[in-house]
C-alpha positions in Angstrom: -105.8 -290.2 -109.6 -106.5 -293.3 -108.6 -102.9 -294.9 -107.8 -104.6 -298.4 -108.9 -106.4 -298.5 -112.5 -108.7 -300.8 -114.1 -106.7 -301.6 -116.6 -103.7 -302.7 -113.7 -106.5 -303.8 -111.6 -107.4 -306.6 -114.6 -103.7 -306.8 -115.2 -103.0 -308.1 -111.6 -105.6 -310.5 -111.6 -105.2 -312.3 -114.6 -101.9 -312.9 -113.2 -102.2 -313.8 -109.4 -105.0 -316.2 -111.2 -102.4 -317.6 -113.3 -100.1 -318.3 -110.3 -102.3 -320.8 -108.9 -102.4 -323.1 -111.8 -99.0 -323.1 -112.7 -95.2 -323.6 -110.8 -93.7 -320.8 -109.7 -90.4 -322.1 -110.8 -87.7 -321.6 -113.6 -87.1 -326.1 -113.5 -88.7 -329.3 -112.5 -87.0 -328.3 -109.1 -89.9 -326.7 -108.2 -93.3 -328.5 -110.1 -96.6 -327.7 -108.6 -98.1 -329.7 -105.9 -101.5 -330.4 -105.7 -103.7 -329.2 -103.4 -103.7 -331.3 -100.5 -106.9 -332.9 -98.4 -107.1 -332.1 -94.8 -105.0 -334.6 -92.7 -105.6 -334.6 -88.5 -102.9 -334.1 -86.6 -103.2 -337.7 -85.2 -103.3 -339.5 -88.6 -100.3 -337.4 -89.7 -98.2 -337.5 -86.6 -98.2 -341.5 -86.7 -97.1 -341.6 -90.1 -94.2 -339.8 -89.1 -93.5 -341.7 -86.5 -94.0 -344.5 -88.9 -91.5 -343.3 -91.3 -89.2 -342.6 -88.4 -88.9 -345.4 -87.0 -88.6 -347.8 -89.9 -85.3 -346.0 -90.9 -83.9 -346.2 -87.6 -84.8 -349.9 -87.8 -83.2 -350.1 -91.1 -80.3 -348.7 -89.1 -80.4 -350.9 -86.6 -80.8 -348.4 -84.3 -83.4 -348.7 -80.8 -84.9 -345.4 -80.3 -85.4 -343.8 -76.5 -88.5 -345.2 -74.7 -91.4 -342.2 -73.7 -90.1 -339.9 -71.7 -91.8 -340.2 -68.5 -94.6 -338.0 -67.3 -92.5 -335.3 -65.5 -90.3 -335.0 -68.6 -92.9 -334.6 -71.5 -94.8 -331.4 -68.8 -92.1 -329.6 -68.7 -91.1 -329.8 -72.2 -94.3 -329.4 -74.0 -94.8 -326.5 -71.6 -91.5 -324.3 -71.9 -92.2 -325.8 -76.3 -96.0 -324.1 -76.3 -96.0 -321.9 -73.2 -92.9 -320.2 -72.6 -93.5 -321.2 -68.9 -92.6 -324.0 -66.6 -96.0 -326.1 -65.5 -96.8 -324.7 -61.8 -96.6 -327.7 -58.7 -99.9 -328.3 -58.8 -99.5 -329.2 -63.0 -97.2 -331.3 -62.5 -98.7 -333.3 -59.3 -102.0 -333.3 -60.9 -100.9 -334.8 -64.4 -98.8 -337.7 -62.7 -102.1 -338.6 -60.7 -104.4 -338.7 -64.3 -104.4 -342.3 -65.2 -106.4 -341.2 -68.5 -104.9 -342.9 -71.8 -105.1 -339.4 -73.6 -104.1 -336.9 -71.0 -100.8 -336.1 -73.3 -103.0 -334.9 -75.9 -105.5 -333.1 -74.0 -102.5 -331.0 -72.2 -101.0 -329.8 -75.6 -104.7 -329.1 -76.5 -104.9 -326.9 -73.0 -101.5 -325.1 -73.7 -102.5 -323.8 -77.6 -105.7 -322.5 -76.2 -103.9 -320.8 -73.0 -102.9 -316.7 -73.9 -99.4 -318.2 -73.3 -98.7 -319.7 -76.2 -98.8 -316.3 -78.3 -96.9 -314.9 -75.6 -94.2 -317.5 -76.2 -94.2 -317.6 -80.1 -94.4 -313.9 -80.3 -90.8 -313.5 -78.3 -89.3 -316.2 -80.8 -90.1 -314.4 -83.7 -88.6 -310.8 -82.2 -86.0 -312.9 -81.7 -86.0 -313.8 -85.4 -86.1 -310.8 -86.7 -84.3 -307.8 -84.1 -81.5 -310.6 -83.7 -80.0 -309.6 -87.5 -81.5 -306.0 -87.2 -79.3 -304.0 -89.7 -80.7 -300.7 -87.5 -81.1 -301.2 -83.7 -83.8 -297.8 -83.8 -86.4 -300.6 -84.6 -85.8 -301.8 -81.1 -88.1 -298.8 -80.8 -91.2 -301.2 -81.9 -90.2 -304.3 -80.4 -93.4 -304.2 -77.5 -95.5 -303.4 -80.4 -94.3 -306.0 -82.6 -94.8 -308.8 -80.1 -98.1 -307.7 -78.8 -99.5 -307.3 -82.7 -98.4 -310.9 -83.2 -99.6 -312.4 -79.8 -102.6 -311.7 -81.0 -101.8 -312.9 -84.7 -101.0 -316.1 -83.0 -103.9 -316.5 -80.3 -106.2 -315.9 -82.6 -104.6 -318.3 -84.7 -104.0 -316.2 -88.1 -102.7 -318.4 -90.8 -98.6 -318.4 -91.2 -99.9 -317.1 -95.4 -101.3 -313.9 -93.2 -98.9 -313.7 -91.1 -96.4 -313.2 -93.7 -98.2 -310.8 -96.0 -98.7 -308.9 -93.1 -94.9 -308.5 -92.8 -94.3 -307.7 -96.4 -97.3 -305.6 -96.6 -96.7 -303.6 -93.7 -96.8 -299.6 -93.5 -97.6 -297.0 -90.9 -96.4 -295.6 -87.9 -93.5 -297.8 -86.3 -94.8 -297.8 -82.7 -98.8 -298.1 -83.6 -98.9 -300.9 -86.2 -96.0 -304.2 -84.7 -96.4 -305.8 -88.4 -94.0 -302.7 -89.4 -91.1 -304.6 -88.0 -89.4 -306.6 -90.6 -89.4 -303.3 -92.8 -88.2 -301.0 -89.7 -85.7 -303.3 -88.6 -83.7 -303.1 -91.9 -83.8 -299.2 -93.1 -86.1 -300.4 -95.4 -83.5 -301.7 -97.5 -84.1 -303.4 -100.3 -81.3 -305.8 -100.5 -81.6 -306.4 -96.5 -85.4 -307.7 -97.0 -84.5 -309.4 -99.8 -81.7 -311.3 -97.9 -84.1 -311.8 -94.2 -87.2 -312.2 -96.3 -85.1 -315.1 -98.0 -83.6 -316.5 -95.3 -87.1 -316.4 -92.9 -90.0 -317.2 -94.9 -88.0 -319.7 -97.3 -85.5 -320.8 -95.5 -82.8 -319.8 -98.1 -79.4 -318.0 -98.0 -79.6 -316.4 -101.5 -77.8 -313.0 -99.8 -74.3 -315.1 -100.9 -75.4 -314.2 -104.6 -75.7 -310.3 -103.7 -71.7 -309.6 -105.3 -71.6 -312.6 -107.5 -73.4 -316.1 -108.3 -73.7 -318.1 -105.0 -70.9 -320.4 -104.2 -72.1 -323.2 -103.4 -76.3 -323.0 -104.7 -77.9 -322.6 -107.8 -78.7 -319.0 -107.5 -77.4 -316.6 -109.7 -76.1 -312.9 -108.7 -79.0 -311.6 -111.3 -81.6 -313.8 -108.6 -80.9 -311.9 -105.9 -81.4 -308.5 -107.3 -84.7 -309.6 -108.8 -85.2 -310.2 -105.4 -84.4 -307.0 -103.8 -86.7 -305.1 -106.6 -89.5 -306.0 -104.5 -88.5 -303.2 -102.2 -86.9 -300.0 -103.9 -91.0 -298.0 -103.2 -90.9 -298.9 -99.1 -89.2 -296.4 -97.4 -88.6 -295.7 -93.1 -88.4 -292.4 -92.7 -88.8 -290.4 -89.6 -92.1 -288.6 -88.6 -91.5 -285.0 -87.9 -92.6 -283.0 -84.8 -93.2 -286.5 -83.1 -93.1 -286.8 -79.1 -92.0 -289.4 -78.3 -89.8 -289.8 -81.8 -91.3 -292.3 -84.0 -90.6 -294.0 -87.7 -93.3 -294.4 -90.3 -92.6 -296.9 -93.0 -94.3 -296.0 -96.4 -94.8 -296.1 -100.3 -92.6 -293.7 -102.7 -93.6 -294.8 -106.4 -92.2 -293.3 -109.6 -91.1 -289.6 -110.0 -89.9 -288.9 -106.8 -87.6 -285.4 -107.1 -84.9 -287.5 -106.3 -84.7 -290.2 -107.9 -84.7 -288.0 -111.3 -82.2 -285.1 -110.2 -80.1 -288.6 -110.4 -81.4 -289.9 -113.4 -81.1 -286.5 -115.1 -77.2 -286.3 -113.6 -76.6 -289.7 -115.4 -78.8 -288.8 -118.2 -77.6 -284.7 -118.7 -78.9 -284.7 -122.8 -81.7 -282.8 -121.5 -80.3 -280.5 -119.4 -77.7 -279.4 -122.3 -80.9 -279.2 -124.3 -82.5 -276.5 -121.7 -79.4 -275.1 -121.0 -76.5 -274.5 -123.6 -77.5 -272.0 -125.1 -74.3 -271.2 -127.3 -74.4 -275.1 -128.4 -71.1 -275.5 -127.2 -71.4 -278.5 -125.1 -70.2 -277.0 -122.1 -73.1 -275.4 -119.1 -71.4 -271.7 -117.2 -72.7 -270.4 -114.6 -73.5 -267.6 -116.8 -76.3 -270.3 -118.8 -77.6 -271.3 -116.0 -79.3 -267.7 -113.9 -82.3 -268.0 -112.7 -83.1 -271.5 -113.5 -83.5 -274.4 -110.8 -80.0 -275.4 -112.0 -78.2 -272.0 -110.1 -79.3 -272.7 -107.1 -76.4 -276.3 -106.8 -74.6 -275.2 -109.6 -71.5 -273.5 -107.8 -71.4 -277.5 -105.8 -71.1 -278.8 -108.5 -68.7 -277.3 -110.4 -66.5 -277.4 -107.4 -67.0 -282.4 -107.6 -67.2 -282.2 -111.3 -65.1 -279.4 -113.2 -62.1 -281.0 -113.7 -59.9 -279.5 -116.1 -60.8 -276.2 -113.7 -62.9 -274.3 -116.9 -65.2 -273.6 -114.7 -68.0 -274.6 -117.5 -69.3 -278.6 -117.0 -69.4 -280.9 -120.1 -72.0 -284.1 -120.6 -68.8 -286.7 -119.4 -67.9 -284.7 -116.5 -71.5 -284.8 -114.8 -71.6 -287.8 -116.3 -68.2 -288.9 -113.7 -70.4 -287.6 -110.6 -69.9 -290.6 -108.4 -72.9 -291.1 -106.8 -74.2 -290.7 -103.3 -73.6 -292.5 -100.8 -77.1 -294.7 -101.0 -78.3 -294.1 -103.6 -80.6 -296.8 -104.5 -82.8 -295.8 -100.8 -83.6 -293.1 -103.0 -84.3 -294.6 -106.0 -87.8 -296.0 -107.1 -86.4 -298.3 -109.6 -83.7 -300.9 -108.6 -80.6 -301.2 -109.8 -78.5 -304.1 -110.0 -74.6 -302.4 -109.0 -72.3 -302.5 -111.8 -69.5 -304.5 -110.4 -66.8 -302.8 -112.9 -68.2 -300.0 -112.8 -69.5 -298.5 -108.8 -69.8 -295.0 -110.3 -72.6 -295.8 -112.3 -76.0 -296.2 -111.7 -75.9 -300.3 -113.0 -78.9 -301.9 -115.1 -82.0 -301.6 -113.6 -83.8 -304.8 -112.3 -87.8 -305.9 -112.7 -89.2 -308.2 -109.5 -88.8 -311.3 -109.7 -89.1 -314.5 -107.1 -86.6 -316.4 -107.4 -87.9 -320.0 -107.0 -91.6 -318.0 -109.1 -92.2 -316.3 -112.1 -92.2 -312.5 -112.9 -94.4 -309.8 -111.3 -96.2 -307.3 -113.5 -94.6 -304.4 -114.9 -96.3 -300.9 -113.9 -96.7 -302.1 -109.8 -96.0 -299.6 -107.2 -94.3 -300.3 -104.0 -97.8 -302.0 -102.2 -98.7 -304.0 -105.5 -95.1 -305.2 -105.5 -94.5 -306.1 -102.1 -98.6 -307.8 -102.2 -97.0 -310.0 -105.1 -94.5 -310.9 -103.5 -96.3 -312.0 -101.0 -98.6 -314.2 -103.4 -95.2 -315.5 -104.7 -94.2 -316.8 -101.2 -97.6 -317.8 -99.6 -98.5 -320.2 -102.9 -99.0 -323.6 -102.5 -97.3 -324.2 -106.1 -93.7 -322.8 -103.6 -92.9 -325.7 -102.0 -90.1 -324.0 -100.0 -92.7 -321.5 -97.6 -93.8 -324.7 -96.3 -90.7 -326.7 -95.9 -89.0 -323.9 -94.3 -91.9 -323.0 -91.3 -91.4 -326.6 -90.1 -88.1 -327.5 -90.7 -88.3 -324.3 -88.3 -90.0 -325.1 -86.1 -89.8 -329.5 -85.7 -86.0 -328.2 -84.5 -86.9 -325.6 -82.1 -89.4 -328.3 -80.4 -86.6 -331.4 -80.7 -83.3 -329.6 -80.6 -82.4 -330.3 -84.6 -83.7 -330.6 -87.9 -84.3 -332.3 -91.0 -81.5 -329.2 -92.7 -78.9 -327.8 -90.5 -78.6 -325.3 -90.4 -82.0 -324.4 -90.4 -82.1 -321.1 -92.6 -80.0 -322.6 -94.4 -81.9 -324.8 -97.0 -82.2 -325.4 -100.6 -82.9 -327.4 -104.1 -78.9 -328.3 -103.5 -78.8 -329.5 -99.5 -80.1 -333.0 -98.3 -82.4 -333.2 -95.3 -82.5 -336.4 -93.3 -86.0 -338.0 -94.0 -86.8 -336.3 -96.5 -90.6 -338.5 -96.8 -90.8 -337.0 -92.9 -90.6 -333.6 -94.1 -92.3 -334.1 -97.1 -95.4 -335.3 -95.1 -95.1 -332.7 -93.3 -94.8 -329.6 -95.5 -98.1 -330.9 -97.3 -99.8 -332.0 -94.5 -99.2 -328.0 -93.2 -99.9 -326.4 -96.8 -103.2 -328.7 -96.6 -104.4 -327.4 -93.3 -104.0 -324.1 -94.9 -100.6 -322.9 -93.4 -102.1 -323.3 -89.5 -99.8 -323.1 -86.7 -101.6 -324.6 -83.7 -102.3 -327.7 -86.2 -98.4 -328.3 -86.8 -97.4 -327.4 -83.1 -100.3 -329.6 -82.6 -99.0 -332.6 -84.7 -95.3 -332.5 -83.4 -96.1 -332.3 -80.4 -98.1 -335.4 -80.1 -95.6 -337.6 -82.4 -93.4 -340.0 -80.4 -90.3 -339.0 -82.0 -91.1 -335.4 -79.8 -92.2 -337.5 -76.3 -89.3 -339.7 -76.3 -86.7 -339.8 -73.6 -83.6 -337.3 -73.4 -80.5 -340.0 -74.2 -76.6 -339.4 -75.5 -76.5 -340.2 -78.9 -74.4 -343.1 -80.4 -72.6 -342.7 -83.3 -74.9 -344.0 -85.5 -77.8 -341.8 -84.1 -75.3 -339.2 -85.3 -76.5 -339.8 -89.1 -79.7 -341.0 -88.2 -81.5 -338.6 -85.6 -85.2 -338.0 -83.6 -84.2 -341.7 -81.9 -84.1 -339.6 -78.3 -84.4 -336.2 -77.4 -81.9 -333.8 -77.2 -81.0 -331.9 -74.7 -82.1 -327.5 -75.6 -80.7 -324.2 -74.2 -84.0 -322.6 -73.0 -84.3 -318.8 -74.6 -83.7 -315.6 -72.3 -87.3 -315.1 -72.4 -88.2 -318.2 -71.1 -85.2 -318.3 -68.5 -86.6 -315.1 -67.3 -90.2 -316.6 -67.0 -89.1 -320.0 -65.1 -86.9 -317.2 -62.3 -90.6 -315.7 -62.2 -92.1 -318.6 -61.4 -89.7 -319.6 -58.8 -90.1 -316.9 -56.4 -93.4 -316.4 -57.2 -93.1 -312.6 -58.0 -94.1 -310.8 -61.7 -91.1 -309.3 -62.3 -87.4 -309.0 -61.2 -86.1 -305.8 -60.1 -83.1 -304.2 -62.7 -79.8 -305.7 -61.4 -77.5 -302.4 -62.8 -75.0 -304.1 -60.8 -74.4 -306.9 -63.6 -71.9 -304.9 -65.1 -72.5 -305.7 -69.0 -73.3 -303.5 -71.7 -75.5 -305.5 -73.0 -77.9 -305.8 -70.0 -78.0 -302.0 -70.5 -80.1 -301.4 -73.6 -83.3 -301.6 -72.2 -85.0 -300.3 -69.2 -87.4 -303.1 -68.0 -85.9 -305.8 -66.0 -87.1 -308.9 -68.7 -85.3 -306.8 -71.5 -82.4 -306.3 -69.8 -82.3 -309.9 -68.9 -83.3 -310.9 -72.5 -80.2 -309.0 -73.6 -78.0 -310.8 -71.7 -79.0 -314.5 -71.9 -81.3 -314.4 -75.7 -79.5 -315.9 -78.5 -80.1 -316.0 -82.2 -83.1 -318.6 -82.8 -81.8 -319.4 -86.0 -78.5 -320.9 -84.6 -77.6 -324.6 -84.0 -78.3 -325.9 -80.8 -74.1 -327.7 -80.6 -73.3 -323.1 -81.6 -75.6 -322.0 -78.6 -72.9 -322.0 -74.7 -73.2 -319.8 -71.6 -70.4 -317.1 -71.2 -69.4 -315.9 -67.9 -71.8 -312.8 -67.6 -74.4 -315.2 -68.0 -72.9 -317.1 -64.8 -72.2 -314.3 -63.2 -75.5 -313.3 -63.1 -77.0 -316.4 -62.0 -74.8 -316.3 -59.5 -74.5 -313.4 -58.1 -77.2 -310.8 -59.3 -78.2 -308.5 -56.3 -82.4 -309.3 -57.9 -82.1 -313.5 -57.2 -79.6 -313.0 -53.7 -82.2 -310.6 -53.0 -85.1 -313.4 -53.0 -83.0 -316.5 -51.9 -83.0 -315.3 -48.3 -85.8 -318.1 -46.1 -86.0 -315.7 -43.2 -87.8 -312.8 -45.0 -90.9 -312.3 -46.8 -89.9 -314.7 -49.8 -91.1 -318.0 -51.3 -88.2 -319.8 -49.8 -89.4 -318.2 -46.1 -92.8 -320.0 -47.1 -91.6 -322.8 -48.1 -89.7 -323.4 -44.3 -92.4 -322.1 -42.7 -94.5 -324.4 -44.6 -92.8 -327.8 -44.9 -91.2 -328.4 -41.3 -89.8 -331.5 -42.3 -86.6 -331.4 -44.6 -87.0 -334.1 -46.7 -90.7 -332.1 -48.0 -89.0 -328.8 -48.0 -86.4 -330.3 -50.3 -89.3 -332.3 -52.6 -90.7 -329.2 -52.8 -87.7 -327.0 -53.5 -87.2 -329.8 -56.7 -90.8 -329.6 -57.6 -90.8 -325.7 -57.8 -87.5 -324.9 -60.1 -86.9 -328.2 -61.5 -90.4 -329.2 -61.8 -90.1 -333.3 -60.8 -89.4 -335.2 -57.3 -85.3 -335.7 -57.1 -83.9 -338.9 -57.2 -83.2 -341.3 -54.1 -79.5 -340.3 -54.4 -80.4 -336.7 -54.3 -82.8 -336.5 -51.7 -80.3 -338.7 -49.7 -77.3 -335.9 -50.3 -79.4 -332.8 -49.8 -80.8 -334.7 -46.4 -77.2 -335.0 -45.5 -76.2 -331.4 -46.2 -79.5 -330.7 -44.0 -78.2 -332.8 -41.2 -74.5 -331.5 -41.1 -75.8 -327.5 -42.0 -75.5 -325.3 -38.9 -79.0 -323.6 -40.0 -81.6 -325.5 -41.6 -82.8 -321.6 -43.5 -78.5 -321.9 -45.0 -79.7 -325.4 -46.6 -82.4 -324.2 -47.9 -81.0 -321.5 -49.3 -78.1 -323.2 -50.6 -80.2 -325.6 -52.3 -82.5 -323.6 -53.9 -78.9 -321.7 -54.9 -77.7 -324.6 -56.5 -80.9 -326.1 -58.5 -81.4 -322.4 -60.0 -77.1 -322.7 -61.4 -77.7 -326.3 -62.3 -77.5 -327.0 -66.0 -81.0 -328.4 -65.6 -82.6 -325.4 -65.1 -81.9 -323.9 -68.0 -81.9 -327.1 -70.4 -85.2 -327.9 -71.9 -84.9 -331.6 -71.3 
């Protein structure tokens, strides 16, 4: 029998057509947006700058000048490609006198394979660092490979979102299963993360009670969770290596029928209570399907010890833990009666409208993705625009970046709206968004210490932001001219031992949740000890062995040239006159030139500038 009948198909098509023409809302807060004309990146970047600079002028704040070429190139290369610019790229960019060279390098970086790898690792951290099941690390590599392909092929954010929400199959073969696998297919967890990641709204606070600070009601949360009760994560039998699969379990599964029968036992009594005394005995259920588990039922439910079961005794049985995971319908728990099944809830997006009844698992998830990505839902675009802007400028229009909503206030709301509308009109084109942001003067400004006025009116200057663990690892390999670093078992940190690869170990030690505000990100002692004492790094610092540093010592016999080379190699810039003077004095005082070179390289690697995007 076909799972998707002609009647149901017509019902769904009519419904989806309807969603494109009406607001997905409960109130005017979510008014439908008109179809936007596609705007060029340069045109919108100029509009964004005009709006920001107009507000700064009103506040009497003078924006910082544009960053110099070295700082801009390092910043944009990390942001778009996740790596440092090479020494030759820094020198050639500085020598380039064309007026549009910044725009040109942005295009080159967006076309590079590094773009997809960098942002795939970013989204890996967004998903996996909040996973409820650590087994989800099983398909990290598959997710990164899959996401890299999506990004480099410039699949729209709408397509990527839909794939993540509707994925199925073996987690070792299908990287798009990452989100569902990371949360074990649990409806409540998936509802919370779907809202947080794709809408920027923290609705999970409404799980047990109405949201304390937002308009969302408890029912809103559980109506969102009702899109997911039929998706399952289960082990693949006899698989080598061990793996899991995401599957759909639609209506009529055996466990659900048994639970329903216990909670509504009238059918059991009509079938098996032969003497109609309102009790079931061992003799009455002999040679029936109840016989096998009847003794266990007696032991759990026979409260008066008469070796028989009444309907009330069956109804009083506490449900097994995680019962919801085995049910084909979603039940909102009854807080006043935890032993009850609760209320059956139909799927509704809290910034949308109700899904048709009678849909199976995949159809429900497909409808949810339509709701989320509809142009009539402004929060889908706002969430990703706010997230990407924050990642590149160090601060978003809403902070924290995943706690936005109709009762939150954004800074520069006109700017956010302009970017969100432009992103929607682009067809949810992520490269378009990256191109627009990086071409703004707001992005390209010099880094400055912020004044008190700039705290209230941000984006007058670039903020220093901490590089993600993967970016630091890549930068280290670039400095030493190697493809990888050997694992360092002496790091003495359990987090560092979780992954076999050196990159995985390093990331476990250095990576932070990308949704965290920059002012909350601090280094720790294990990270500092690794950078200072790691055998993997110290083994490549020798100037008298076959290392990058030894090559520099040979190729640059003059101290000044060697110092300049080391600064370009590690920090992507020339040393200042003062820095050069200090370094040359140190070299003259050192007993051996090789030792001075090693000390300088070690110092630059351990500087805050090396692990910061300036």
